[in-house]
N, C-alpha and C positions, 0 to 999 in steps of 0.2 A: 504493498496500498505505499503512495506518495500522501508528502502533504503540500496544499495549496494555503494563499491568500486571494480571495478577491473580493475587489474594492467598486464599491458601488456609494452612489448621493445620496444621503437618505431618503430624500422628498421627494427622488429621483423613482429610486426602485428598492428601500430599504427592508431592515430585513422583518420590521410587520409583515411587508408586502409579501415577501418569501415562505414566512408561516404560514400568511392563508393561503397560499399554493397547495397548503399540504402535501400527503406522499407521492401525490404525481407527482411535483415540483416544477420546477419553471425553466426556460429557453434563457442559458445567460448571453445575452444578444445584448449586439451593439456592439461586439469588440473591433475596434479600428487599426490597432497595433499589431504588428507583423510576429514581434516577441510573447505578448502577450495570444495573438492566437494560436503558434504555434506549443504553447505553455499547452493548451486547452486541448493540442490532439495530443500529446502527450498523457491525456487525465483518461482514469478508469475506472470501469464500477467500483464502486464504494470506495473509494481515492476521497479523504476530508478535506475538508478546507475552513479557514475561517474566514466569516462575512468580517469585512471592515465596511467600516461608516467609515467615508471619503467626503471630502470638503466641511462639511458640519459635522462636530463629533469628535471628529480623527479618533477611531477607538477600536478596536475589536471587539464584536457584541456577541457574536454566535460562531456556530460549529455548523457546515451545510456537508455533505455529502452530494457524490455525484453519481448521480441516476439512470446515463444516458450518455455516451462518448461522440464525440463530436460528429458533426452531422452541419450541412449548409445551414447559416444563419436566417433563418425567414424575417430578419428585418431586412434582406437587402439581396438582390436579383446580380449579385457581384458571386463568381464562384470561388472570390479571393477566399472568403472569409464564413468560418464557421464557430462552431458554437457547441457545449456540452448542455448540457436539462442535470442543475441542479435541486436538490431538495431539505429544507432544513430539519438540522437534528437537533440542539436542544440552544440556550442561549447560553452565554456565560453566564455565572453569579455575578461576576463583576467584570464592567467592561475594562478591557487592557488599553493604553491611550498611548498616544506615538509619545508623546511626552516621555512616557515612565516606558517605555520600550528601548526609547533615544537614552533612556536613562542607566541604562539595563548592559554592564557591560559586557557581558555572556551573547548579548543580542548586537554587540555593534553592527558584523556584519550579516545581520541579515536585512535583504536586498532588499525590502522595506523603508531600512534605513538610509544605505547606497544607491536607492533606485526609486524613491520615491512616485513614482509617476506611473510608473507601469500597474498595470489596472489587474494583473493574472501572473505572480509571480511563486516562485516553488518555493517552501518551508522546509528546513532539515528538523528530524526527527527529534534532534538536540531543540531546537526552536518552538518546535512544537510541544514538548515535552513543559519546558518554562514557561508560555506563555499557559498556556493549559494552569500551571500551578499560581501566576500571576493571577491570572481571571479565576480562582481558586475550584477549579475545577477536579483537582486532586488534592 
């Protein structure tokens, strides 16, 4: 299993929107960055990801799961763009802010810190475990 972080603006498509979709989940559509698209092409069913609120909040608020592998993005006719489907798994008991992540030395190499603009990014198992601890999941 691989781990990921997916970013969305909460007023456009936030954690509450994803949880409202239920077990069938929703396309993670609209991504127009090649690196982010390629990350989605690498995802497998059952991979886990953090749901990150960007622009407003700047925090990890929940855990999601990939429920459909890469397929054409339904929001465009351009064949270059793919997406995956994801569903909500659980909220973090305590949101983990970007400031908190940046202040944690063990997370200094995290993609979120190094390349904060990338909307779909990998997370290492060590980073995953530490953020789950910070979010009071373990």
